[in-house]
ZADO-1210 file (C-alpha; in nm, 4 decimals, padded with zeros to 6 digits):
<atoms>
<atom x="-01.6098" y="-06.1755" z="05.8188" code="MET" pos="1"/>
<atom x="-01.3257" y="-06.4278" z="05.8072" code="ALA" pos="2"/>
<atom x="-01.3090" y="-06.7619" z="05.9820" code="ILE" pos="3"/>
<atom x="-01.0103" y="-06.9897" z="06.0382" code="LYS" pos="4"/>
<atom x="-01.0051" y="-07.3057" z="05.8275" code="ARG" pos="5"/>
<atom x="-01.0635" y="-07.6247" z="06.0224" code="GLN" pos="6"/>
<atom x="-00.8967" y="-07.9552" z="05.9346" code="SER" pos="7"/>
<atom x="-01.1170" y="-08.0214" z="05.6324" code="HIS" pos="8"/>
<atom x="-01.0256" y="-08.1434" z="05.2861" code="LYS" pos="9"/>
<atom x="-00.8954" y="-07.8348" z="05.1017" code="ARG" pos="10"/>
<atom x="-00.9037" y="-07.9710" z="04.7473" code="MET" pos="11"/>
<atom x="-01.0592" y="-08.2660" z="04.5668" code="PRO" pos="12"/>
<atom x="-00.8599" y="-08.5850" z="04.5149" code="SER" pos="13"/>
<atom x="-00.9178" y="-08.5675" z="04.1373" code="TYR" pos="14"/>
<atom x="-00.7411" y="-08.3167" z="03.9131" code="LYS" pos="15"/>
<atom x="-00.9656" y="-08.0394" z="03.7884" code="SER" pos="16"/>
<atom x="-00.9039" y="-07.9246" z="03.4313" code="PHE" pos="17"/>
<atom x="-01.2032" y="-07.6981" z="03.3809" code="GLU" pos="18"/>
<atom x="-01.2036" y="-07.5181" z="03.0466" code="LYS" pos="19"/>
<atom x="-01.3238" y="-07.1647" z="03.1075" code="ILE" pos="20"/>
<atom x="-01.5240" y="-06.9963" z="02.8349" code="ASN" pos="21"/>
<atom x="-01.6393" y="-06.6404" z="02.9063" code="THR" pos="22"/>
<atom x="-01.6846" y="-06.3329" z="02.6951" code="LYS" pos="23"/>
<atom x="-01.5170" y="-06.1210" z="02.9626" code="ASP" pos="24"/>
<atom x="-01.2270" y="-06.2576" z="03.1629" code="SER" pos="25"/>
<atom x="-01.3023" y="-06.0061" z="03.4389" code="SER" pos="26"/>
<atom x="-01.6274" y="-06.1957" z="03.5046" code="ASN" pos="27"/>
<atom x="-01.4269" y="-06.4143" z="03.7399" code="GLU" pos="28"/>
<atom x="-01.4319" y="-06.1315" z="03.9921" code="PHE" pos="29"/>
<atom x="-01.8073" y="-06.0687" z="04.0017" code="ILE" pos="30"/>
<atom x="-01.8279" y="-06.2972" z="04.3074" code="PHE" pos="31"/>
<atom x="-01.6605" y="-06.2646" z="04.6441" code="GLY" pos="32"/>
<atom x="-01.3833" y="-06.0440" z="04.7738" code="LEU" pos="33"/>
<atom x="-01.1953" y="-05.8230" z="04.5278" code="GLN" pos="34"/>
<atom x="-00.9623" y="-05.5657" z="04.6833" code="LYS" pos="35"/>
<atom x="-00.9654" y="-05.7106" z="05.0343" code="GLU" pos="36"/>
<atom x="-00.8361" y="-06.0580" z="05.1125" code="LYS" pos="37"/>
<atom x="-00.8714" y="-06.2770" z="05.4190" code="CYS" pos="38"/>
<atom x="-00.5629" y="-06.3526" z="05.6307" code="PRO" pos="39"/>
<atom x="-00.3767" y="-06.6698" z="05.5424" code="ASN" pos="40"/>
<atom x="-00.5468" y="-06.9784" z="05.6800" code="GLY" pos="41"/>
<atom x="-00.8945" y="-06.8195" z="05.6850" code="THR" pos="42"/>
<atom x="-01.1901" y="-06.8067" z="05.4476" code="VAL" pos="43"/>
<atom x="-01.4595" y="-06.5399" z="05.3974" code="PRO" pos="44"/>
<atom x="-01.8020" y="-06.5981" z="05.5510" code="ILE" pos="45"/>
<atom x="-02.0941" y="-06.3642" z="05.4810" code="ARG" pos="46"/>
<atom x="-02.2270" y="-06.2085" z="05.8026" code="ARG" pos="47"/>
<atom x="-02.5885" y="-06.3172" z="05.8539" code="THR" pos="48"/>
<atom x="-02.8414" y="-06.1448" z="06.0805" code="THR" pos="49"/>
<atom x="-03.0974" y="-06.3239" z="06.2975" code="LYS" pos="50"/>
<atom x="-03.3799" y="-06.1915" z="06.0786" code="ASP" pos="51"/>
<atom x="-03.2082" y="-06.3240" z="05.7633" code="GLU" pos="52"/>
<atom x="-03.1844" y="-06.6677" z="05.9260" code="LEU" pos="53"/>
<atom x="-03.5568" y="-06.6635" z="06.0052" code="ILE" pos="54"/>
<atom x="-03.6531" y="-06.5401" z="05.6592" code="GLN" pos="55"/>
<atom x="-03.4124" y="-06.7841" z="05.4967" code="GLY" pos="56"/>
<atom x="-03.5855" y="-07.0719" z="05.6725" code="LYS" pos="57"/>
<atom x="-03.9224" y="-06.9558" z="05.5403" code="LEU" pos="58"/>
<atom x="-03.7832" y="-06.9024" z="05.1898" code="SER" pos="59"/>
<atom x="-03.6104" y="-07.2366" z="05.1918" code="PHE" pos="60"/>
<atom x="-03.9392" y="-07.4214" z="05.2258" code="TYR" pos="61"/>
<atom x="-04.0370" y="-07.2743" z="04.8890" code="ASN" pos="62"/>
<atom x="-03.7569" y="-07.4753" z="04.7234" code="GLN" pos="63"/>
<atom x="-03.9366" y="-07.8059" z="04.7751" code="ASN" pos="64"/>
<atom x="-03.8220" y="-08.0471" z="04.5044" code="MET" pos="65"/>
<atom x="-04.1794" y="-08.1259" z="04.4074" code="PHE" pos="66"/>
<atom x="-04.3085" y="-07.9023" z="04.1308" code="GLU" pos="67"/>
<atom x="-04.6627" y="-07.8606" z="04.2689" code="SER" pos="68"/>
<atom x="-04.5876" y="-07.6116" z="04.5482" code="VAL" pos="69"/>
<atom x="-04.8254" y="-07.3109" z="04.5617" code="PRO" pos="70"/>
<atom x="-04.6590" y="-06.9972" z="04.4265" code="GLY" pos="71"/>
<atom x="-04.3524" y="-07.1784" z="04.2859" code="VAL" pos="72"/>
<atom x="-04.3044" y="-07.1800" z="03.9078" code="HIS" pos="73"/>
<atom x="-04.0266" y="-07.3545" z="03.7156" code="ALA" pos="74"/>
<atom x="-03.8731" y="-07.3617" z="03.3688" code="ALA" pos="75"/>
<atom x="-03.6070" y="-07.6313" z="03.3657" code="GLU" pos="76"/>
<atom x="-03.4292" y="-07.8740" z="03.1354" code="ILE" pos="77"/>
<atom x="-03.3173" y="-08.1975" z="03.2965" code="TYR" pos="78"/>
<atom x="-03.1439" y="-08.5157" z="03.1826" code="VAL" pos="79"/>
<atom x="-03.3802" y="-08.8067" z="03.2391" code="THR" pos="80"/>
<atom x="-03.2911" y="-09.0766" z="03.4945" code="PRO" pos="81"/>
<atom x="-03.2771" y="-09.3309" z="03.2116" code="ASP" pos="82"/>
<atom x="-02.9232" y="-09.2078" z="03.1424" code="PHE" pos="83"/>
<atom x="-02.8047" y="-09.1990" z="03.5034" code="SER" pos="84"/>
<atom x="-02.5912" y="-09.2283" z="03.7103" code="PRO" pos="85"/>
<atom x="-02.4274" y="-08.8854" z="03.6879" code="PHE" pos="86"/>
<atom x="-02.1136" y="-08.7686" z="03.8650" code="TYR" pos="87"/>
<atom x="-02.0813" y="-08.4127" z="03.7371" code="LYS" pos="88"/>
<atom x="-02.2958" y="-08.1344" z="03.5923" code="VAL" pos="89"/>
<atom x="-02.1619" y="-07.8187" z="03.4336" code="LYS" pos="90"/>
<atom x="-02.2631" y="-07.5073" z="03.2418" code="GLY" pos="91"/>
<atom x="-02.1863" y="-07.1423" z="03.1709" code="THR" pos="92"/>
<atom x="-02.4746" y="-06.9238" z="03.2857" code="ASN" pos="93"/>
<atom x="-02.5657" y="-06.5656" z="03.1928" code="SER" pos="94"/>
<atom x="-02.6392" y="-06.3655" z="03.5089" code="ILE" pos="95"/>
<atom x="-02.9329" y="-06.1221" z="03.5254" code="TYR" pos="96"/>
<atom x="-03.1185" y="-05.9242" z="03.7894" code="ASN" pos="97"/>
<atom x="-03.4867" y="-06.0027" z="03.7261" code="PRO" pos="98"/>
<atom x="-03.7378" y="-05.7475" z="03.8512" code="ARG" pos="99"/>
<atom x="-03.9451" y="-05.8366" z="04.1580" code="LEU" pos="100"/>
<atom x="-04.2791" y="-05.6814" z="04.2475" code="ARG" pos="101"/>
<atom x="-04.2544" y="-05.7269" z="04.6264" code="THR" pos="102"/>
<atom x="-03.9875" y="-05.8030" z="04.8863" code="LYS" pos="103"/>
<atom x="-04.1328" y="-06.1490" z="04.9564" code="VAL" pos="104"/>
<atom x="-04.0864" y="-06.2744" z="04.6002" code="GLN" pos="105"/>
<atom x="-03.7854" y="-06.4676" z="04.4683" code="GLU" pos="106"/>
<atom x="-03.6325" y="-06.5383" z="04.1291" code="SER" pos="107"/>
<atom x="-03.3479" y="-06.7859" z="04.1049" code="LEU" pos="108"/>
<atom x="-03.0581" y="-06.7497" z="04.0690" code="ALA" pos="109"/>
<atom x="-03.0831" y="-06.5616" z="04.3197" code="GLN" pos="110"/>
<atom x="-03.2825" y="-06.2509" z="04.3855" code="VAL" pos="111"/>
<atom x="-03.4429" y="-06.2995" z="04.7270" code="ALA" pos="112"/>
<atom x="-03.4705" y="-05.9801" z="04.9329" code="PRO" pos="113"/>
<atom x="-03.6150" y="-06.1537" z="05.2374" code="GLN" pos="114"/>
<atom x="-03.2938" y="-06.3506" z="05.2958" code="ILE" pos="115"/>
<atom x="-03.0511" y="-06.0714" z="05.2018" code="TYR" pos="116"/>
<atom x="-03.1677" y="-05.7934" z="05.4309" code="GLY" pos="117"/>
<atom x="-03.4272" y="-05.6575" z="05.1863" code="GLY" pos="118"/>
<atom x="-03.1699" y="-05.6165" z="04.9087" code="ASN" pos="119"/>
<atom x="-03.2950" y="-05.6932" z="04.5561" code="SER" pos="120"/>
<atom x="-02.9482" y="-05.7424" z="04.4057" code="ALA" pos="121"/>
<atom x="-02.8405" y="-06.0759" z="04.2560" code="THR" pos="122"/>
<atom x="-02.6474" y="-06.3092" z="04.4862" code="TYR" pos="123"/>
<atom x="-02.4500" y="-06.6305" z="04.4388" code="PHE" pos="124"/>
<atom x="-02.6100" y="-06.9033" z="04.6469" code="TYR" pos="125"/>
<atom x="-02.6426" y="-07.2744" z="04.7081" code="SER" pos="126"/>
<atom x="-02.8670" y="-07.4870" z="04.9268" code="LEU" pos="127"/>
<atom x="-02.8931" y="-07.8474" z="05.0334" code="TRP" pos="128"/>
<atom x="-03.1324" y="-08.0972" z="05.1900" code="THR" pos="129"/>
<atom x="-03.1488" y="-08.4716" z="05.2518" code="THR" pos="130"/>
<atom x="-03.5265" y="-08.4994" z="05.3066" code="ASP" pos="131"/>
<atom x="-03.6856" y="-08.2565" z="05.0594" code="ASN" pos="132"/>
<atom x="-03.6580" y="-07.9699" z="05.3084" code="PHE" pos="133"/>
<atom x="-03.8570" y="-08.1394" z="05.5830" code="ASP" pos="134"/>
<atom x="-03.6048" y="-08.1181" z="05.8673" code="LYS" pos="135"/>
<atom x="-03.2618" y="-08.0727" z="05.7062" code="THR" pos="136"/>
<atom x="-03.0785" y="-07.8192" z="05.4954" code="GLY" pos="137"/>
<atom x="-03.0278" y="-07.4448" z="05.4534" code="CYS" pos="138"/>
<atom x="-02.9010" y="-07.1708" z="05.2239" code="TYR" pos="139"/>
<atom x="-02.5295" y="-07.1015" z="05.1917" code="ASN" pos="140"/>
<atom x="-02.3560" y="-07.1315" z="05.5309" code="LEU" pos="141"/>
<atom x="-02.6588" y="-07.0683" z="05.7516" code="GLN" pos="142"/>
<atom x="-02.6225" y="-07.4143" z="05.9086" code="CYS" pos="143"/>
<atom x="-02.3528" y="-07.6842" z="05.9215" code="PRO" pos="144"/>
<atom x="-02.3195" y="-07.8417" z="05.5778" code="GLY" pos="145"/>
<atom x="-02.1175" y="-07.6714" z="05.3046" code="PHE" pos="146"/>
<atom x="-01.7434" y="-07.6518" z="05.3760" code="VAL" pos="147"/>
<atom x="-01.5902" y="-07.3288" z="05.2454" code="GLN" pos="148"/>
<atom x="-01.2308" y="-07.3661" z="05.1208" code="THR" pos="149"/>
<atom x="-01.1638" y="-07.0783" z="04.8783" code="HIS" pos="150"/>
<atom x="-00.9906" y="-06.7649" z="05.0158" code="PRO" pos="151"/>
<atom x="-01.2092" y="-06.5068" z="04.8355" code="TYR" pos="152"/>
<atom x="-01.5011" y="-06.6726" z="04.6525" code="MET" pos="153"/>
<atom x="-01.7851" y="-06.7582" z="04.8894" code="PHE" pos="154"/>
<atom x="-02.1524" y="-06.8503" z="04.9088" code="LEU" pos="155"/>
<atom x="-02.3875" y="-06.5574" z="04.9639" code="GLY" pos="156"/>
<atom x="-02.1652" y="-06.3053" z="04.7850" code="SER" pos="157"/>
<atom x="-02.3309" y="-06.0271" z="04.5872" code="ARG" pos="158"/>
<atom x="-02.2897" y="-06.0216" z="04.2081" code="VAL" pos="159"/>
<atom x="-02.1098" y="-05.7026" z="04.1108" code="GLY" pos="160"/>
<atom x="-02.2474" y="-05.6692" z="03.7572" code="LYS" pos="161"/>
<atom x="-02.5171" y="-05.8389" z="03.5507" code="VAL" pos="162"/>
<atom x="-02.6156" y="-05.8996" z="03.1889" code="SER" pos="163"/>
<atom x="-02.8181" y="-05.6459" z="02.9899" code="ILE" pos="164"/>
<atom x="-03.0897" y="-05.7534" z="02.7455" code="TYR" pos="165"/>
<atom x="-02.9629" y="-05.6968" z="02.3922" code="GLY" pos="166"/>
<atom x="-02.6205" y="-05.5929" z="02.5222" code="GLY" pos="167"/>
<atom x="-02.3396" y="-05.7311" z="02.7359" code="ARG" pos="168"/>
<atom x="-02.3511" y="-06.0838" z="02.8748" code="SER" pos="169"/>
<atom x="-02.2053" y="-06.1444" z="03.2202" code="ILE" pos="170"/>
<atom x="-02.1358" y="-06.5137" z="03.2639" code="GLU" pos="171"/>
<atom x="-02.0180" y="-06.7558" z="03.5246" code="THR" pos="172"/>
<atom x="-01.9055" y="-07.1180" z="03.4939" code="ASN" pos="173"/>
<atom x="-02.0663" y="-07.3585" z="03.7410" code="PHE" pos="174"/>
<atom x="-01.9513" y="-07.7164" z="03.7992" code="THR" pos="175"/>
<atom x="-02.0671" y="-07.9661" z="04.0615" code="ILE" pos="176"/>
<atom x="-01.8530" y="-08.2819" z="04.0776" code="THR" pos="177"/>
<atom x="-01.8450" y="-08.5916" z="04.2953" code="LEU" pos="178"/>
<atom x="-01.5042" y="-08.6786" z="04.4374" code="ASP" pos="179"/>
<atom x="-01.5349" y="-09.0557" z="04.4203" code="ARG" pos="180"/>
<atom x="-01.2551" y="-09.1084" z="04.6715" code="GLU" pos="181"/>
<atom x="-01.4118" y="-08.9006" z="04.9523" code="THR" pos="182"/>
<atom x="-01.7760" y="-08.8930" z="04.8289" code="GLN" pos="183"/>
<atom x="-01.7711" y="-08.5145" z="04.8697" code="ASN" pos="184"/>
<atom x="-01.9590" y="-08.2996" z="04.6168" code="TRP" pos="185"/>
<atom x="-01.7396" y="-08.0065" z="04.5063" code="TRP" pos="186"/>
<atom x="-01.8638" y="-07.6705" z="04.3777" code="LEU" pos="187"/>
<atom x="-01.6354" y="-07.5025" z="04.1230" code="ASN" pos="188"/>
<atom x="-01.6558" y="-07.1498" z="03.9789" code="LEU" pos="189"/>
<atom x="-01.4308" y="-07.0344" z="03.6929" code="PHE" pos="190"/>
<atom x="-01.2005" y="-07.3296" z="03.7566" code="GLY" pos="191"/>
<atom x="-01.1746" y="-07.2479" z="04.1287" code="HIS" pos="192"/>
<atom x="-01.2929" y="-07.4989" z="04.3893" code="ASP" pos="193"/>
<atom x="-01.5075" y="-07.2915" z="04.6264" code="VAL" pos="194"/>
<atom x="-01.5851" y="-07.5737" z="04.8682" code="GLY" pos="195"/>
<atom x="-01.7835" y="-07.8937" z="04.9052" code="TYR" pos="196"/>
<atom x="-02.0784" y="-08.0736" z="05.0582" code="TYR" pos="197"/>
<atom x="-01.9361" y="-08.3607" z="05.2664" code="PRO" pos="198"/>
<atom x="-02.0477" y="-08.7063" z="05.1633" code="GLY" pos="199"/>
<atom x="-02.1486" y="-08.7786" z="05.5244" code="ARG" pos="200"/>
<atom x="-02.4427" y="-08.5387" z="05.4825" code="LEU" pos="201"/>
<atom x="-02.6086" y="-08.7788" z="05.2412" code="PHE" pos="202"/>
<atom x="-02.6853" y="-09.1440" z="05.2992" code="SER" pos="203"/>
<atom x="-02.7480" y="-09.2365" z="04.9350" code="ASN" pos="204"/>
<atom x="-02.5796" y="-08.9789" z="04.7108" code="LEU" pos="205"/>
<atom x="-02.2863" y="-09.1702" z="04.5668" code="THR" pos="206"/>
<atom x="-02.4119" y="-09.0480" z="04.2289" code="SER" pos="207"/>
<atom x="-02.6942" y="-08.8308" z="04.0962" code="ALA" pos="208"/>
<atom x="-03.0061" y="-08.9674" z="03.9291" code="GLU" pos="209"/>
<atom x="-03.1302" y="-08.6356" z="03.7899" code="ARG" pos="210"/>
<atom x="-02.9378" y="-08.3220" z="03.6898" code="VAL" pos="211"/>
<atom x="-03.0401" y="-08.0128" z="03.5000" code="GLY" pos="212"/>
<atom x="-03.0379" y="-07.6396" z="03.4361" code="TRP" pos="213"/>
<atom x="-03.3021" y="-07.3683" z="03.4553" code="GLY" pos="214"/>
<atom x="-03.4813" y="-07.1305" z="03.6884" code="GLY" pos="215"/>
<atom x="-03.7596" y="-07.0956" z="03.9442" code="ARG" pos="216"/>
<atom x="-03.9672" y="-06.8147" z="04.0864" code="THR" pos="217"/>
<atom x="-04.1738" y="-06.7804" z="04.4010" code="PHE" pos="218"/>
<atom x="-04.4591" y="-06.5480" z="04.4847" code="THR" pos="219"/>
<atom x="-04.7275" y="-06.5757" z="04.7552" code="PRO" pos="220"/>
<atom x="-05.0396" y="-06.7539" z="04.6265" code="PRO" pos="221"/>
<atom x="-05.2860" y="-06.5417" z="04.4257" code="ASN" pos="222"/>
<atom x="-05.0260" y="-06.2766" z="04.3408" code="THR" pos="223"/>
<atom x="-04.8451" y="-06.1869" z="04.0172" code="ILE" pos="224"/>
<atom x="-04.5279" y="-06.3893" z="03.9549" code="SER" pos="225"/>
<atom x="-04.1973" y="-06.2026" z="03.9032" code="PRO" pos="226"/>
<atom x="-03.9668" y="-06.2277" z="03.6031" code="GLN" pos="227"/>
<atom x="-03.7281" y="-06.5184" z="03.5526" code="MET" pos="228"/>
<atom x="-03.3842" y="-06.4703" z="03.3971" code="GLY" pos="229"/>
<atom x="-03.3808" y="-06.1674" z="03.1666" code="SER" pos="230"/>
<atom x="-03.7605" y="-06.1473" z="03.1724" code="GLY" pos="231"/>
<atom x="-03.7856" y="-06.2707" z="02.8126" code="TYR" pos="232"/>
<atom x="-03.8822" y="-06.6042" z="02.6572" code="PHE" pos="233"/>
<atom x="-03.6215" y="-06.8292" z="02.4867" code="PRO" pos="234"/>
<atom x="-03.5709" y="-06.7382" z="02.1196" code="ASP" pos="235"/>
<atom x="-03.2235" y="-06.8843" z="02.0469" code="ASN" pos="236"/>
<atom x="-03.0741" y="-06.5345" z="02.0544" code="ASN" pos="237"/>
<atom x="-02.8109" y="-06.5319" z="02.3258" code="PHE" pos="238"/>
<atom x="-02.8370" y="-06.1616" z="02.4077" code="VAL" pos="239"/>
<atom x="-03.2093" y="-06.1999" z="02.4786" code="HIS" pos="240"/>
<atom x="-03.3151" y="-06.4842" z="02.7108" code="ALA" pos="241"/>
<atom x="-03.1058" y="-06.6166" z="02.9986" code="CYS" pos="242"/>
<atom x="-02.8940" y="-06.9176" z="02.8999" code="TYR" pos="243"/>
<atom x="-02.6658" y="-07.1992" z="02.9945" code="PHE" pos="244"/>
<atom x="-02.4062" y="-07.2753" z="02.7283" code="ILE" pos="245"/>
<atom x="-02.1426" y="-07.5514" z="02.7184" code="TYR" pos="246"/>
<atom x="-02.3686" y="-07.7696" z="02.9317" code="ILE" pos="247"/>
<atom x="-02.2277" y="-08.1134" z="03.0059" code="SER" pos="248"/>
<atom x="-02.2606" y="-08.4128" z="03.2336" code="ILE" pos="249"/>
<atom x="-02.0222" y="-08.6892" z="03.3394" code="GLN" pos="250"/>
<atom x="-02.0935" y="-09.0626" z="03.3251" code="ASP" pos="251"/>
<atom x="-01.9447" y="-09.3454" z="03.5320" code="ARG" pos="252"/>
<atom x="-01.6470" y="-09.3672" z="03.2957" code="GLY" pos="253"/>
<atom x="-01.5512" y="-09.0059" z="03.3818" code="ARG" pos="254"/>
<atom x="-01.6410" y="-08.8994" z="03.0292" code="THR" pos="255"/>
<atom x="-01.7775" y="-08.5438" z="03.0022" code="ASP" pos="256"/>
<atom x="-02.0265" y="-08.4824" z="02.7215" code="PHE" pos="257"/>
<atom x="-02.3147" y="-08.2584" z="02.6278" code="GLY" pos="258"/>
<atom x="-02.6527" y="-08.4334" z="02.6483" code="PRO" pos="259"/>
<atom x="-02.8282" y="-08.4947" z="02.3194" code="GLU" pos="260"/>
<atom x="-03.1798" y="-08.3580" z="02.2803" code="LYS" pos="261"/>
<atom x="-03.3433" y="-08.6999" z="02.3131" code="HIS" pos="262"/>
<atom x="-03.1787" y="-08.7380" z="02.6561" code="MET" pos="263"/>
<atom x="-03.3493" y="-08.4342" z="02.8060" code="THR" pos="264"/>
<atom x="-03.6976" y="-08.3247" z="02.9015" code="GLU" pos="265"/>
<atom x="-03.8399" y="-07.9861" z="02.9956" code="ALA" pos="266"/>
<atom x="-04.0477" y="-07.9051" z="03.2991" code="PHE" pos="267"/>
<atom x="-04.2484" y="-07.5850" z="03.2480" code="VAL" pos="268"/>
<atom x="-04.5551" y="-07.5498" z="03.4666" code="ASP" pos="269"/>
<atom x="-04.7000" y="-07.2418" z="03.2910" code="ASP" pos="270"/>
<atom x="-04.5770" y="-07.1742" z="02.9337" code="PRO" pos="271"/>
<atom x="-04.7701" y="-06.8443" z="02.9259" code="ASP" pos="272"/>
<atom x="-04.5316" y="-06.7131" z="03.1913" code="CYS" pos="273"/>
<atom x="-04.2024" y="-06.8977" z="03.1359" code="PHE" pos="274"/>
<atom x="-04.0385" y="-07.1477" z="02.9036" code="ASN" pos="275"/>
<atom x="-03.7235" y="-07.3572" z="02.8659" code="ALA" pos="276"/>
<atom x="-03.5661" y="-07.4865" z="02.5441" code="GLU" pos="277"/>
<atom x="-03.2775" y="-07.7244" z="02.4815" code="HIS" pos="278"/>
<atom x="-03.1188" y="-07.6470" z="02.1441" code="TYR" pos="279"/>
<atom x="-02.8579" y="-07.9234" z="02.1517" code="GLY" pos="280"/>
<atom x="-02.5025" y="-07.8800" z="02.0260" code="ASP" pos="281"/>
<atom x="-02.4796" y="-07.5555" z="01.8283" code="GLU" pos="282"/>
<atom x="-02.0993" y="-07.5646" z="01.8075" code="GLY" pos="283"/>
<atom x="-01.8957" y="-07.2472" z="01.7765" code="GLY" pos="284"/>
<atom x="-01.8834" y="-07.0253" z="02.0832" code="ASN" pos="285"/>
<atom x="-02.1773" y="-07.1792" z="02.2688" code="VAL" pos="286"/>
<atom x="-02.1611" y="-07.5593" z="02.2406" code="GLY" pos="287"/>
<atom x="-02.4536" y="-07.7483" z="02.3899" code="ASN" pos="288"/>
<atom x="-02.7098" y="-07.4892" z="02.4962" code="THR" pos="289"/>
<atom x="-03.0359" y="-07.4154" z="02.6730" code="ILE" pos="290"/>
<atom x="-03.2357" y="-07.0978" z="02.7300" code="GLN" pos="291"/>
<atom x="-03.4986" y="-07.0345" z="02.9952" code="PHE" pos="292"/>
<atom x="-03.7039" y="-06.7565" z="03.1497" code="GLY" pos="293"/>
<atom x="-03.9965" y="-06.5284" z="03.0833" code="GLY" pos="294"/>
<atom x="-04.1926" y="-06.2247" z="03.2026" code="PRO" pos="295"/>
<atom x="-04.4005" y="-06.3920" z="03.4727" code="GLY" pos="296"/>
<atom x="-04.7472" y="-06.2473" z="03.5377" code="GLY" pos="297"/>
<atom x="-05.0720" y="-06.4209" z="03.6275" code="GLN" pos="298"/>
<atom x="-04.9340" y="-06.7752" z="03.6453" code="CYS" pos="299"/>
<atom x="-05.1824" y="-06.9366" z="03.8809" code="GLY" pos="300"/>
<atom x="-05.0980" y="-07.1253" z="04.1974" code="ASN" pos="301"/>
</atoms>
């Protein structure tokens, strides 16, 4: 479905010079429209059913920012607030399709059948909140919030191909950047600005205090947790566990740099099920790297 662009900001005020590093240049087209294009002056919007809206609301409560939510498990690397403020976070992520055991489970990013019509494929998503998901926020474009600007990349699009353990790696470059002139937070994929979260949504987000990379899973309490990432633990082999490479942050001087190991901490609530490792700057074709994921299983509540 296409929708006509309103009079919104169509590009950030800063100049974006994103360096794209992928093993396969065709990866750029794993998201969004490929053969078909929207008419000039319009943007693609994923058609959402009433049931998907209801299920999305239920799912969205599972993304509470607090780590002690029943059924939610996390394996994440984050830069500690001691080094804030942050104005940009970036990384190149390997995309997998982790196996779920039931249709009410989720593994991010993002396999969530209950909000995609029962489909267990991998989707590109984003979500927002201003009050830890109490009264505000939603996935993708299911409520007013994110402003779509790109003519063929869009939130809620299905990933056309995924990585294979021990084989090909399908990657995407994610960047979230604050436009300090407008206070809008822009989402960029493969050097393309997909759209932004308007600064007016947030009363106190003129910078970020905590940024990071990793994954989460959800399963109903007292059930077996699904896989995260490739389904394998980090082992510093980049055709095994899911990864972010070329991770970087931006400080108040607009300097982009990869965080050193002493700047980061890991949050892993059950290391028997999942793990996350920051390897630091490994140079070469990966730069500053993390891996995360695991097989899931009996992870507790």
